ROVEX-889439 format. One record per atom (N, C-alpha, C, O): residue number from 1; residue in three letters; atom name; x, y, z. Coordinates in Angstrom, 2 decimals. Example, Ala and Ser with C-alpha at 12.3 -4.5 7.8 and 13.67 -1.06 7.14 Angstrom:
<nodes>
NODE   seq   type   atom         X         Y         Z
NODE     1    ALA      N     13.19     -5.69      7.80
NODE     1    ALA     CA     12.30     -4.50      7.80
NODE     1    ALA      C     13.20     -3.30      7.80
NODE     1    ALA      O     14.24     -3.32      8.46
NODE     2    SER      N     12.85     -2.25      7.08
NODE     2    SER     CA     13.67     -1.06      7.14
NODE     2    SER      C     12.90      0.03      7.87
NODE     2    SER      O     13.41      1.14      8.04
</nodes>
This chain:
<nodes>
NODE   seq   type   atom         X         Y         Z
NODE     1    MET      N     78.52    134.08     95.31
NODE     1    MET     CA     78.84    132.82     95.82
NODE     1    MET      C     80.16    133.06     96.70
NODE     1    MET      O     81.07    133.83     96.39
NODE     2    LYS      N     80.09    132.20     97.94
NODE     2    LYS     CA     81.31    132.36     98.92
NODE     2    LYS      C     82.36    131.44     98.39
NODE     2    LYS      O     82.04    130.45     97.72
NODE     3    LYS      N     83.46    131.69     98.62
NODE     3    LYS     CA     84.52    130.79     98.20
NODE     3    LYS      C     84.71    129.21     98.66
NODE     3    LYS      O     85.08    128.40     97.81
NODE     4    PRO      N     84.49    128.85     99.79
NODE     4    PRO     CA     84.01    127.69    100.27
NODE     4    PRO      C     82.95    126.84     99.67
NODE     4    PRO      O     82.99    125.62     99.51
NODE     5    ALA      N     81.89    127.76     99.32
NODE     5    ALA     CA     80.81    126.87     98.63
NODE     5    ALA      C     81.33    126.78     97.01
NODE     5    ALA      O     81.04    125.77     96.37
NODE     6    MET      N     81.97    127.68     96.49
NODE     6    MET     CA     82.36    127.37     95.09
NODE     6    MET      C     83.46    126.31     95.02
NODE     6    MET      O     83.65    125.65     94.00
NODE     7    ARG      N     84.23    126.18     96.22
NODE     7    ARG     CA     85.17    125.02     95.97
NODE     7    ARG      C     84.51    123.69     96.17
NODE     7    ARG      O     84.84    122.60     95.72
NODE     8    ARG      N     83.46    124.03     96.99
NODE     8    ARG     CA     82.84    122.55     97.25
NODE     8    ARG      C     82.03    122.14     96.02
NODE     8    ARG      O     81.68    120.97     95.89
NODE     9    LEU      N     81.72    123.12     95.09
NODE     9    LEU     CA     80.89    122.88     93.61
NODE     9    LEU      C     81.77    122.35     93.00
NODE     9    LEU      O     81.54    121.26     92.48
NODE    10    LEU      N     83.08    122.96     92.86
NODE    10    LEU     CA     84.11    122.72     91.70
NODE    10    LEU      C     84.45    121.17     91.94
NODE    10    LEU      O     84.49    120.38     91.00
NODE    11    LEU      N     84.69    120.77     93.37
NODE    11    LEU     CA     85.07    119.39     93.82
NODE    11    LEU      C     84.14    118.64     93.58
NODE    11    LEU      O     84.48    117.56     93.09
NODE    12    THR      N     82.91    118.83     93.77
NODE    12    THR     CA     81.60    117.74     93.21
NODE    12    THR      C     81.69    117.55     91.89
NODE    12    THR      O     81.56    116.43     91.38
NODE    13    SER      N     81.93    118.76     91.15
NODE    13    SER     CA     81.87    118.68     89.77
NODE    13    SER      C     82.87    117.53     89.20
NODE    13    SER      O     82.57    116.63     88.41
NODE    14    CYS      N     84.01    117.76     89.72
NODE    14    CYS     CA     85.14    117.28     89.30
NODE    14    CYS      C     84.94    115.64     89.51
NODE    14    CYS      O     85.25    114.78     88.68
NODE    15    LEU      N     84.35    115.40     90.78
NODE    15    LEU     CA     83.88    113.77     91.27
NODE    15    LEU      C     82.89    113.30     90.31
NODE    15    LEU      O     82.89    112.13     89.91
NODE    16    LEU      N     82.18    114.02     89.98
NODE    16    LEU     CA     80.94    113.40     89.17
NODE    16    LEU      C     81.41    113.23     87.69
NODE    16    LEU      O     80.87    112.37     87.00
NODE    17    LEU      N     82.35    113.98     87.20
NODE    17    LEU     CA     82.99    113.75     85.82
NODE    17    LEU      C     84.04    112.75     85.80
NODE    17    LEU      O     84.20    112.15     84.73
NODE    18    THR      N     84.83    112.43     86.83
NODE    18    THR     CA     85.93    111.34     86.75
NODE    18    THR      C     85.29    110.07     86.53
NODE    18    THR      O     86.05    109.22     86.06
NODE    19    PRO      N     84.26    109.75     86.71
NODE    19    PRO     CA     83.57    108.15     86.34
NODE    19    PRO      C     83.58    108.25     84.84
NODE    19    PRO      O     84.05    107.38     84.09
NODE    20    LEU      N     82.98    109.48     84.43
NODE    20    LEU     CA     82.99    109.42     82.72
NODE    20    LEU      C     84.19    109.30     82.01
NODE    20    LEU      O     84.21    108.60     81.00
NODE    21    ALA      N     85.43    110.02     82.48
NODE    21    ALA     CA     86.39    109.82     81.80
NODE    21    ALA      C     87.00    108.46     81.93
NODE    21    ALA      O     87.53    107.98     80.93
NODE    22    VAL      N     86.97    107.82     83.03
NODE    22    VAL     CA     87.43    106.66     83.52
NODE    22    VAL      C     86.88    105.40     82.41
NODE    22    VAL      O     87.63    104.59     81.86
NODE    23    LEU      N     85.50    105.48     82.26
NODE    23    LEU     CA     84.63    104.62     81.31
NODE    23    LEU      C     84.78    105.14     79.92
NODE    23    LEU      O     84.54    104.35     79.02
NODE    24    ALA      N     85.13    106.34     79.62
NODE    24    ALA     CA     85.44    106.55     78.04
NODE    24    ALA      C     86.75    105.92     77.76
NODE    24    ALA      O     86.86    105.15     76.81
NODE    25    ASP      N     88.08    106.32     78.80
NODE    25    ASP     CA     89.22    105.77     78.71
NODE    25    ASP      C     89.52    104.23     78.67
NODE    25    ASP      O     90.35    103.66     77.96
NODE    26    SER      N     88.58    103.63     79.66
NODE    26    SER     CA     88.36    102.15     79.66
NODE    26    SER      C     87.94    101.18     78.51
NODE    26    SER      O     88.30    100.04     78.23
NODE    27    VAL      N     86.94    102.14     77.89
NODE    27    VAL     CA     86.49    101.24     76.53
NODE    27    VAL      C     87.02    101.69     75.12
NODE    27    VAL      O     86.69    101.03     74.13
NODE    28    ALA      N     87.64    102.54     75.03
NODE    28    ALA     CA     88.18    103.12     73.84
NODE    28    ALA      C     89.39    102.39     73.26
NODE    28    ALA      O     90.40    102.37     73.95
NODE    29    GLY      N     89.40    101.84     72.16
NODE    29    GLY     CA     90.52    101.21     71.50
NODE    29    GLY      C     90.53     99.67     71.80
NODE    29    GLY      O     91.53     98.97     71.63
NODE    30    ILE      N     89.25     99.18     72.29
NODE    30    ILE     CA     89.14     97.94     72.48
NODE    30    ILE      C     88.36     97.13     71.57
NODE    30    ILE      O     87.19     97.51     71.45
NODE    31    ASP      N     88.74     96.01     70.82
NODE    31    ASP     CA     87.85     95.13     70.06
NODE    31    ASP      C     86.79     94.49     70.80
NODE    31    ASP      O     87.14     93.35     71.14
NODE    32    TRP      N     85.71     94.77     71.15
NODE    32    TRP     CA     84.73     94.15     72.27
NODE    32    TRP      C     84.07     93.15     71.39
NODE    32    TRP      O     83.71     93.39     70.23
NODE    33    GLN      N     83.95     92.10     71.95
NODE    33    GLN     CA     83.13     90.92     71.32
NODE    33    GLN      C     81.79     90.63     71.79
NODE    33    GLN      O     81.60     90.48     73.00
NODE    34    LEU      N     80.74     90.54     70.85
NODE    34    LEU     CA     79.40     90.20     71.48
NODE    34    LEU      C     79.26     88.93     72.28
NODE    34    LEU      O     79.65     87.87     71.79
NODE    35    SER      N     78.70     88.97     73.54
NODE    35    SER     CA     78.55     87.93     74.35
NODE    35    SER      C     77.10     87.64     74.60
NODE    35    SER      O     76.67     86.48     74.58
NODE    36    THR      N     76.34     88.71     74.84
NODE    36    THR     CA     74.81     88.50     75.05
NODE    36    THR      C     73.87     89.28     74.21
NODE    36    THR      O     74.28     90.37     73.78
NODE    37    ILE      N     72.66     88.88     73.90
NODE    37    ILE     CA     71.63     89.97     73.46
NODE    37    ILE      C     70.66     89.82     74.51
NODE    37    ILE      O     70.41     88.70     74.95
NODE    38    ASP      N     70.14     90.75     74.90
NODE    38    ASP     CA     69.07     90.65     76.10
NODE    38    ASP      C     69.08     89.52     77.08
NODE    38    ASP      O     68.15     88.78     77.40
NODE    39    GLY      N     70.37     89.54     77.51
NODE    39    GLY     CA     70.46     88.36     78.27
NODE    39    GLY      C     70.66     87.05     78.20
NODE    39    GLY      O     70.86     86.21     79.08
NODE    40    GLN      N     70.57     86.96     76.74
NODE    40    GLN     CA     70.49     85.41     76.29
NODE    40    GLN      C     72.00     85.27     75.63
NODE    40    GLN      O     72.24     86.01     74.67
NODE    41    ALA      N     72.82     84.55     75.99
NODE    41    ALA     CA     73.96     84.07     75.25
NODE    41    ALA      C     74.08     83.81     73.82
NODE    41    ALA      O     73.27     83.04     73.32
NODE    42    VAL      N     74.94     84.33     73.12
NODE    42    VAL     CA     74.68     84.05     71.66
NODE    42    VAL      C     75.85     82.98     71.39
NODE    42    VAL      O     76.96     82.88     71.92
NODE    43    GLU      N     75.13     82.09     70.24
NODE    43    GLU     CA     75.93     81.01     70.20
NODE    43    GLU      C     77.69     81.25     69.57
NODE    43    GLU      O     78.07     82.21     68.90
NODE    44    ALA      N     78.25     80.43     69.89
NODE    44    ALA     CA     79.78     80.69     69.77
NODE    44    ALA      C     80.03     80.81     68.23
NODE    44    ALA      O     81.12     81.23     67.84
NODE    45    SER      N     79.00     80.42     67.26
NODE    45    SER     CA     79.63     80.46     65.94
NODE    45    SER      C     78.97     81.90     65.51
NODE    45    SER      O     78.99     82.26     64.33
NODE    46    VAL      N     78.44     82.61     66.42
NODE    46    VAL     CA     78.09     84.05     66.01
NODE    46    VAL      C     78.85     85.03     66.39
NODE    46    VAL      O     78.82     85.46     67.55
NODE    47    LEU      N     79.64     85.54     65.45
NODE    47    LEU     CA     80.73     86.33     65.77
NODE    47    LEU      C     80.36     87.94     65.66
NODE    47    LEU      O     80.19     88.30     64.49
NODE    48    ALA      N     80.24     88.78     66.49
NODE    48    ALA     CA     80.18     90.30     66.43
NODE    48    ALA      C     80.86     91.06     67.20
NODE    48    ALA      O     80.72     90.76     68.39
NODE    49    SER      N     81.55     91.92     66.99
NODE    49    SER     CA     82.49     92.86     67.51
NODE    49    SER      C     82.04     94.22     67.46
NODE    49    SER      O     81.06     94.50     66.76
NODE    50    LEU      N     82.69     95.17     68.19
NODE    50    LEU     CA     82.39     96.43     68.40
NODE    50    LEU      C     83.44     97.13     69.00
NODE    50    LEU      O     83.93     96.71     70.04
NODE    51    ARG      N     83.91     98.32     68.40
NODE    51    ARG     CA     85.23     99.27     68.86
NODE    51    ARG      C     84.81    100.69     68.92
NODE    51    ARG      O     84.52    101.36     67.92
NODE    52    ILE      N     84.81    101.11     70.13
NODE    52    ILE     CA     84.66    102.39     70.41
NODE    52    ILE      C     85.97    103.40     70.37
NODE    52    ILE      O     86.93    103.22     71.11
NODE    53    GLU      N     85.91    104.26     69.61
NODE    53    GLU     CA     86.93    105.10     69.53
NODE    53    GLU      C     86.86    106.38     70.70
NODE    53    GLU      O     85.81    106.67     71.28
NODE    54    ALA      N     87.93    106.96     70.90
NODE    54    ALA     CA     87.98    108.21     71.88
NODE    54    ALA      C     87.15    109.52     71.26
NODE    54    ALA      O     86.61    110.39     71.93
NODE    55    ASP      N     87.21    109.44     69.80
NODE    55    ASP     CA     86.30    110.61     69.20
NODE    55    ASP      C     84.97    110.45     69.09
NODE    55    ASP      O     84.29    111.36     68.63
NODE    56    GLY      N     84.40    109.23     69.52
NODE    56    GLY     CA     83.11    108.75     69.60
NODE    56    GLY      C     82.59    107.90     68.38
NODE    56    GLY      O     81.43    107.49     68.40
NODE    57    THR      N     83.37    107.66     67.41
NODE    57    THR     CA     83.31    106.63     66.27
NODE    57    THR      C     83.15    105.21     66.87
NODE    57    THR      O     83.88    104.69     67.71
NODE    58    VAL      N     82.17    104.74     66.33
NODE    58    VAL     CA     82.15    103.14     66.86
NODE    58    VAL      C     81.92    102.40     65.68
NODE    58    VAL      O     81.10    102.78     64.85
NODE    59    SER      N     82.65    101.28     65.52
NODE    59    SER     CA     82.78    100.32     64.20
NODE    59    SER      C     82.74     99.09     64.79
NODE    59    SER      O     82.85     99.00     66.01
NODE    60    GLY      N     82.58     97.96     63.98
NODE    60    GLY     CA     82.65     96.76     64.18
NODE    60    GLY      C     82.22     95.90     63.12
NODE    60    GLY      O     82.13     96.38     61.99
NODE    61    LYS      N     81.94     94.66     63.33
NODE    61    LYS     CA     81.35     93.57     62.50
NODE    61    LYS      C     80.47     92.72     63.25
NODE    61    LYS      O     80.66     92.17     64.34
NODE    62    ALA      N     79.16     92.73     62.25
NODE    62    ALA     CA     78.15     92.32     63.03
NODE    62    ALA      C     78.10     90.66     62.53
NODE    62    ALA      O     79.08     90.27     61.89
NODE    63    PRO      N     77.04     89.72     62.80
NODE    63    PRO     CA     77.55     88.63     62.19
NODE    63    PRO      C     77.67     88.20     60.56
NODE    63    PRO      O     78.07     87.11     60.14
NODE    64    CYS      N     77.22     89.38     59.74
NODE    64    CYS     CA     77.27     89.31     58.42
NODE    64    CYS      C     78.16     90.30     57.75
NODE    64    CYS      O     78.94     90.10     56.82
NODE    65    ASN      N     77.86     91.59     58.49
NODE    65    ASN     CA     78.22     92.88     57.83
NODE    65    ASN      C     78.90     93.52     58.80
NODE    65    ASN      O     78.91     93.18     59.98
NODE    66    SER      N     79.66     94.79     58.17
NODE    66    SER     CA     80.56     95.50     59.03
NODE    66    SER      C     79.80     96.73     59.12
NODE    66    SER      O     79.01     96.98     58.21
NODE    67    PHE      N     79.93     97.48     60.03
NODE    67    PHE     CA     79.28     98.61     60.33
NODE    67    PHE      C     79.95     99.91     61.12
NODE    67    PHE      O     80.97     99.75     61.79
NODE    68    GLU      N     79.34    101.18     61.03
NODE    68    GLU     CA     80.08    102.49     61.63
NODE    68    GLU      C     78.86    103.15     61.92
NODE    68    GLU      O     77.84    102.99     61.25
NODE    69    PHE      N     78.93    104.00     63.04
NODE    69    PHE     CA     78.37    104.96     63.42
NODE    69    PHE      C     79.24    105.86     64.47
NODE    69    PHE      O     80.31    105.63     65.04
NODE    70    ARG      N     78.42    106.89     64.48
NODE    70    ARG     CA     78.96    107.87     65.80
NODE    70    ARG      C     78.11    107.80     67.02
NODE    70    ARG      O     76.91    107.61     66.80
NODE    71    ASN      N     78.44    107.90     68.11
NODE    71    ASN     CA     77.83    108.01     69.36
NODE    71    ASN      C     77.95    109.60     69.65
NODE    71    ASN      O     78.98    110.23     69.90
NODE    72    LYS      N     76.65    110.08     69.55
NODE    72    LYS     CA     76.50    111.57     69.68
NODE    72    LYS      C     76.40    111.77     70.99
NODE    72    LYS      O     76.24    112.97     71.23
NODE    73    GLY      N     76.43    111.07     72.00
NODE    73    GLY     CA     76.49    111.29     73.35
NODE    73    GLY      C     77.85    110.98     74.08
NODE    73    GLY      O     78.76    110.27     73.65
NODE    74    THR      N     77.80    111.64     75.27
NODE    74    THR     CA     79.25    111.40     76.00
NODE    74    THR      C     79.06    110.14     77.16
NODE    74    THR      O     78.31    110.16     78.14
NODE    75    LEU      N     79.90    109.13     76.78
NODE    75    LEU     CA     79.93    108.02     77.63
NODE    75    LEU      C     79.67    108.36     79.14
NODE    75    LEU      O     80.45    109.24     79.51
NODE    76    PRO      N     78.98    108.01     79.94
NODE    76    PRO     CA     78.16    106.74     79.81
NODE    76    PRO      C     76.74    106.85     78.52
NODE    76    PRO      O     76.09    105.95     77.99
NODE    77    VAL      N     76.69    108.10     78.38
NODE    77    VAL     CA     75.23    108.24     77.47
NODE    77    VAL      C     75.59    107.65     76.09
NODE    77    VAL      O     76.68    107.85     75.57
NODE    78    VAL      N     74.77    107.04     75.62
NODE    78    VAL     CA     74.79    106.72     74.20
NODE    78    VAL      C     73.61    107.04     73.42
NODE    78    VAL      O     72.47    106.65     73.70
NODE    79    ARG      N     73.89    107.70     72.51
NODE    79    ARG     CA     73.09    108.44     71.60
NODE    79    ARG      C     73.54    108.06     70.15
NODE    79    ARG      O     74.47    108.73     69.71
NODE    80    LEU      N     73.11    107.21     69.43
NODE    80    LEU     CA     73.59    106.74     67.93
NODE    80    LEU      C     72.98    107.54     66.87
NODE    80    LEU      O     71.78    107.83     66.76
NODE    81    GLY      N     74.02    107.90     66.05
NODE    81    GLY     CA     73.63    108.50     64.82
NODE    81    GLY      C     73.20    107.17     64.01
NODE    81    GLY      O     73.01    106.09     64.58
NODE    82    ALA      N     73.09    107.33     62.87
NODE    82    ALA     CA     72.72    106.65     61.72
NODE    82    ALA      C     73.91    105.47     61.63
NODE    82    ALA      O     75.11    105.72     61.49
NODE    83    ILE      N     73.35    104.22     61.71
NODE    83    ILE     CA     74.09    103.07     61.42
NODE    83    ILE      C     74.52    102.88     60.02
NODE    83    ILE      O     73.61    102.77     59.20
NODE    84    ASP      N     75.61    102.83     59.63
NODE    84    ASP     CA     76.09    102.70     58.18
NODE    84    ASP      C     76.61    101.18     58.18
NODE    84    ASP      O     77.56    100.80     58.86
NODE    85    ALA      N     75.90    100.43     57.40
NODE    85    ALA     CA     76.40     98.82     57.29
NODE    85    ALA      C     76.38     98.35     55.94
NODE    85    ALA      O     75.50     98.70     55.16
NODE    86    THR      N     77.28     97.58     55.62
NODE    86    THR     CA     77.19     96.82     54.30
NODE    86    THR      C     76.06     95.85     54.42
NODE    86    THR      O     75.54     95.49     55.48
NODE    87    ARG      N     75.76     95.48     53.28
NODE    87    ARG     CA     74.73     94.70     52.91
NODE    87    ARG      C     74.70     93.33     52.49
NODE    87    ARG      O     73.81     92.94     51.74
NODE    88    MET      N     75.41     92.74     52.83
NODE    88    MET     CA     75.74     91.07     52.76
NODE    88    MET      C     74.48     90.30     53.36
NODE    88    MET      O     73.81     90.70     54.31
NODE    89    ALA      N     74.26     89.11     52.63
NODE    89    ALA     CA     73.07     88.07     53.43
NODE    89    ALA      C     74.17     86.85     53.85
NODE    89    ALA      O     75.21     86.61     53.24
NODE    90    CYS      N     73.81     86.34     54.69
NODE    90    CYS     CA     74.46     85.07     55.38
NODE    90    CYS      C     73.49     84.52     56.11
NODE    90    CYS      O     72.47     85.13     56.43
NODE    91    GLY      N     73.78     83.17     56.48
NODE    91    GLY     CA     73.13     82.30     57.50
NODE    91    GLY      C     72.84     82.66     58.86
NODE    91    GLY      O     72.11     81.96     59.55
NODE    92    THR      N     73.48     83.93     59.38
NODE    92    THR     CA     73.03     84.16     60.59
NODE    92    THR      C     72.56     85.66     60.73
NODE    92    THR      O     72.97     86.50     61.54
NODE    93    MET      N     71.62     85.80     59.75
NODE    93    MET     CA     70.94     87.24     59.57
NODE    93    MET      C     69.96     87.56     60.47
NODE    93    MET      O     69.57     88.72     60.58
NODE    94    ALA      N     69.33     86.35     61.35
NODE    94    ALA     CA     68.50     86.52     62.38
NODE    94    ALA      C     69.12     86.99     63.53
NODE    94    ALA      O     68.58     87.90     64.16
NODE    95    GLN      N     70.19     86.50     63.91
NODE    95    GLN     CA     71.15     87.11     64.78
NODE    95    GLN      C     71.76     88.61     64.52
NODE    95    GLN      O     72.00     89.47     65.37
NODE    96    GLU      N     71.94     88.69     63.25
NODE    96    GLU     CA     72.57     90.10     63.15
NODE    96    GLU      C     71.10     91.16     63.19
NODE    96    GLU      O     71.10     92.32     63.61
NODE    97    GLY      N     70.16     90.59     62.77
NODE    97    GLY     CA     68.87     91.52     63.05
NODE    97    GLY      C     68.66     91.89     64.44
NODE    97    GLY      O     68.39     93.03     64.83
NODE    98    ALA      N     68.85     90.54     65.40
NODE    98    ALA     CA     68.73     90.91     66.73
NODE    98    ALA      C     69.82     91.88     67.25
NODE    98    ALA      O     69.50     92.83     67.96
NODE    99    PHE      N     71.01     91.67     66.91
NODE    99    PHE     CA     72.02     92.60     67.22
NODE    99    PHE      C     71.89     93.95     66.92
NODE    99    PHE      O     72.13     94.81     67.76
NODE   100    PHE      N     71.47     94.27     65.56
NODE   100    PHE     CA     71.25     95.61     65.46
NODE   100    PHE      C     69.87     96.23     65.99
NODE   100    PHE      O     69.69     97.35     66.46
NODE   101    ASP      N     69.21     95.46     65.85
NODE   101    ASP     CA     67.80     95.85     66.82
NODE   101    ASP      C     68.13     96.38     68.18
NODE   101    ASP      O     67.69     97.44     68.63
NODE   102    THR      N     68.94     95.55     68.81
NODE   102    THR     CA     69.27     95.88     70.25
NODE   102    THR      C     70.17     97.16     70.34
NODE   102    THR      O     70.09     98.06     71.18
NODE   103    LEU      N     70.96     97.07     69.39
NODE   103    LEU     CA     72.11     98.19     69.23
NODE   103    LEU      C     71.39     99.74     69.02
NODE   103    LEU      O     71.79    100.73     69.62
NODE   104    ALA      N     70.27     99.74     68.09
NODE   104    ALA     CA     69.53    100.87     67.91
NODE   104    ALA      C     68.99    101.49     69.11
NODE   104    ALA      O     68.87    102.71     69.21
NODE   105    VAL      N     68.65    100.69     70.02
NODE   105    VAL     CA     67.79    101.35     70.88
NODE   105    VAL      C     68.75    101.39     72.44
NODE   105    VAL      O     68.14    101.67     73.47
NODE   106    VAL      N     69.90    101.15     72.48
NODE   106    VAL     CA     70.57    101.25     73.66
NODE   106    VAL      C     70.98    102.62     74.04
NODE   106    VAL      O     71.36    103.42     73.19
NODE   107    ASP      N     70.91    102.92     75.35
NODE   107    ASP     CA     71.02    104.49     75.61
NODE   107    ASP      C     72.03    104.80     76.74
NODE   107    ASP      O     72.17    105.91     77.24
NODE   108    LEU      N     72.68    103.72     77.06
NODE   108    LEU     CA     73.44    103.67     78.49
NODE   108    LEU      C     74.71    102.64     78.72
NODE   108    LEU      O     74.43    101.44     78.79
NODE   109    ALA      N     75.86    102.97     78.81
NODE   109    ALA     CA     76.95    102.17     79.06
NODE   109    ALA      C     77.48    102.06     80.17
NODE   109    ALA      O     77.75    103.08     80.79
NODE   110    ALA      N     77.72    100.92     80.65
NODE   110    ALA     CA     78.18    100.66     82.20
NODE   110    ALA      C     79.25     99.63     82.11
NODE   110    ALA      O     78.88     98.65     81.47
NODE   111    LEU      N     80.50     99.58     82.56
NODE   111    LEU     CA     81.38     98.50     83.03
NODE   111    LEU      C     81.03     97.39     83.91
NODE   111    LEU      O     80.92     97.61     85.12
NODE   112    GLY      N     80.87     96.40     83.51
NODE   112    GLY     CA     80.41     95.07     84.33
NODE   112    GLY      C     81.57     94.86     85.48
NODE   112    GLY      O     82.70     95.32     85.39
NODE   113    GLY      N     81.12     94.15     86.45
NODE   113    GLY     CA     82.13     93.75     87.26
NODE   113    GLY      C     83.34     92.58     86.79
NODE   113    GLY      O     84.41     92.39     87.37
NODE   114    ASP      N     82.88     91.96     85.71
NODE   114    ASP     CA     83.63     91.01     84.99
NODE   114    ASP      C     84.22     91.67     84.06
NODE   114    ASP      O     84.60     90.85     83.22
NODE   115    GLN      N     84.55     92.87     83.73
NODE   115    GLN     CA     85.44     93.40     82.70
NODE   115    GLN      C     84.46     93.31     81.49
NODE   115    GLN      O     85.03     93.31     80.40
NODE   116    SER      N     83.35     93.25     81.46
NODE   116    SER     CA     82.43     93.47     80.34
NODE   116    SER      C     82.05     95.06     80.18
NODE   116    SER      O     82.24     95.92     81.04
NODE   117    LEU      N     81.53     95.23     79.00
NODE   117    LEU     CA     80.80     96.63     78.68
NODE   117    LEU      C     79.59     95.89     78.48
NODE   117    LEU      O     79.47     94.87     77.79
NODE   118    ILE      N     78.48     96.64     79.31
NODE   118    ILE     CA     77.02     96.35     79.33
NODE   118    ILE      C     76.34     97.86     78.67
NODE   118    ILE      O     76.30     98.93     79.29
NODE   119    LEU      N     75.85     97.63     77.36
NODE   119    LEU     CA     74.85     98.62     76.83
NODE   119    LEU      C     73.55     98.34     76.90
NODE   119    LEU      O     73.13     97.41     76.23
NODE   120    THR      N     72.66     99.10     77.74
NODE   120    THR     CA     71.39     98.83     77.84
NODE   120    THR      C     70.48    100.03     77.39
NODE   120    THR      O     70.94    101.15     77.19
NODE   121    GLY      N     69.30     99.74     77.25
NODE   121    GLY     CA     68.16    100.49     76.67
NODE   121    GLY      C     66.87    100.43     77.46
NODE   121    GLY      O     66.94     99.95     78.59
NODE   122    PRO      N     65.75    100.85     77.04
NODE   122    PRO     CA     64.51    100.84     77.47
NODE   122    PRO      C     64.05     99.28     77.44
NODE   122    PRO      O     64.59     98.44     76.72
NODE   123    GLU      N     62.89     99.00     78.41
NODE   123    GLU     CA     62.41     97.62     78.43
NODE   123    GLU      C     63.49     96.46     78.58
NODE   123    GLU      O     63.38     95.43     77.91
NODE   124    GLY      N     64.38     96.63     79.35
NODE   124    GLY     CA     65.53     95.54     79.58
NODE   124    GLY      C     66.25     95.09     78.37
NODE   124    GLY      O     66.78     93.98     78.32
NODE   125    ARG      N     66.28     96.11     77.20
NODE   125    ARG     CA     67.14     95.56     76.11
NODE   125    ARG      C     68.54     95.78     76.52
NODE   125    ARG      O     68.83     96.83     77.10
NODE   126    SER      N     69.51     94.81     76.27
NODE   126    SER     CA     70.86     94.97     76.49
NODE   126    SER      C     71.82     94.12     75.63
NODE   126    SER      O     71.50     93.05     75.09
NODE   127    LEU      N     73.04     94.73     75.56
NODE   127    LEU     CA     74.14     93.88     74.81
NODE   127    LEU      C     75.27     93.82     75.79
NODE   127    LEU      O     75.81     94.81     76.29
NODE   128    LYS      N     75.59     92.52     76.03
NODE   128    LYS     CA     77.03     92.54     76.82
NODE   128    LYS      C     77.93     92.11     75.72
NODE   128    LYS      O     77.67     91.28     74.86
NODE   129    ILE      N     79.20     92.91     75.89
NODE   129    ILE     CA     80.41     92.81     75.08
NODE   129    ILE      C     81.44     92.67     75.87
NODE   129    ILE      O     81.59     93.49     76.78
NODE   130    VAL      N     82.36     91.62     75.69
NODE   130    VAL     CA     83.35     91.42     76.42
NODE   130    VAL      C     84.97     91.78     75.60
NODE   130    VAL      O     85.15     91.67     74.39
NODE   131    GLY      N     85.87     92.15     76.46
NODE   131    GLY     CA     87.18     91.95     75.67
NODE   131    GLY      C     87.92     90.96     75.29
NODE   131    GLY      O     88.94     91.18     74.65
NODE   132    ASN      N     87.56     89.74     75.59
NODE   132    ASN     CA     88.05     88.47     75.40
NODE   132    ASN      C     86.98     87.39     75.48
NODE   132    ASN      O     86.76     86.85     76.56
NODE   133    ARG      N     86.19     86.98     74.19
NODE   133    ARG     CA     84.91     86.20     74.65
NODE   133    ARG      C     85.27     84.80     75.15
NODE   133    ARG      O     84.44     84.13     75.76
NODE   134    THR      N     86.79     84.24     74.85
NODE   134    THR     CA     87.14     82.81     75.46
NODE   134    THR      C     86.93     82.90     76.71
NODE   134    THR      O     86.54     81.90     77.31
NODE   135    LEU      N     87.19     84.42     77.60
NODE   135    LEU     CA     87.32     84.30     78.87
NODE   135    LEU      C     85.95     84.46     79.60
NODE   135    LEU      O     86.00     84.57     80.83
NODE   136    ASP      N     84.57     84.49     78.88
NODE   136    ASP     CA     83.43     84.93     79.07
NODE   136    ASP      C     82.84     83.55     79.83
NODE   136    ASP      O     82.90     82.53     79.15
NODE   137    ALA      N     82.41     83.45     80.83
NODE   137    ALA     CA     81.81     82.23     81.33
NODE   137    ALA      C     80.52     81.97     80.59
NODE   137    ALA      O     80.16     80.79     80.66
NODE   138    THR      N     79.66     82.86     79.83
NODE   138    THR     CA     78.51     82.42     79.37
NODE   138    THR      C     78.83     81.82     77.79
NODE   138    THR      O     77.95     81.76     76.93
NODE   139    VAL      N     79.86     81.50     77.63
NODE   139    VAL     CA     80.25     81.06     76.27
NODE   139    VAL      C     80.95     79.95     76.36
NODE   139    VAL      O     82.07     80.06     76.87
NODE   140    CYS      N     80.50     78.58     75.92
NODE   140    CYS     CA     81.22     77.53     76.02
NODE   140    CYS      C     82.26     77.49     74.96
NODE   140    CYS      O     82.05     77.74     73.77
NODE   141    THR      N     83.57     77.12     75.57
NODE   141    THR     CA     84.58     77.20     74.77
NODE   141    THR      C     85.26     76.08     74.45
NODE   141    THR      O     86.20     76.00     73.65
NODE   142    THR      N     84.72     75.14     75.16
NODE   142    THR     CA     84.98     73.39     75.19
NODE   142    THR      C     83.94     72.60     74.25
NODE   142    THR      O     84.13     71.43     73.92
NODE   143    CYS      N     82.84     73.32     73.85
NODE   143    CYS     CA     81.76     72.52     73.25
NODE   143    CYS      C     82.19     72.30     71.72
NODE   143    CYS      O     83.01     73.03     71.16
NODE   144    PRO      N     81.64     71.34     71.17
NODE   144    PRO     CA     82.08     71.05     69.69
NODE   144    PRO      C     81.20     72.16     68.80
NODE   144    PRO      O     79.98     72.24     68.94
NODE   145    ARG      N     81.91     72.95     67.94
NODE   145    ARG     CA     81.38     73.66     66.97
NODE   145    ARG      C     80.46     73.12     65.96
NODE   145    ARG      O     80.89     72.22     65.24
NODE   146    THR      N     79.33     73.51     65.82
NODE   146    THR     CA     78.58     73.12     64.77
NODE   146    THR      C     78.53     74.10     63.54
NODE   146    THR      O     78.14     75.27     63.63
NODE   147    GLU      N     78.89     73.58     62.53
NODE   147    GLU     CA     79.15     74.32     61.31
NODE   147    GLU      C     77.79     74.08     60.05
NODE   147    GLU      O     77.85     74.64     58.96
</nodes>
């Protein structure tokens, strides 16, 4: 291979890898909060969070249970290992089931223009998680809470 062609290949490789590093650096260490499941806003009383560490460990709190797993892919690719979760019951088990069902099939991560993290999977499955749920326009922060 000639030197100019090799330089071009090296430059192209660096440019392709830069967004991956930026995505990994942009999402690591943030307590992301669930905003939508499959495009539907979650109720304000349904709290779920997700934290991605630089080493690929993902942990958080579903509406009822804490969980942890390892991303076996390199962002933006998401390949989940087994999800370890506690086994507590609560009044929001249906929402928790929807959260875990969707989380189990996501395979790609992307940053949204509104500084959200969008996890997508086959057949339109998705989770939108935000750094600060109170700033997310899909969640009503002035509506009365129903307990």
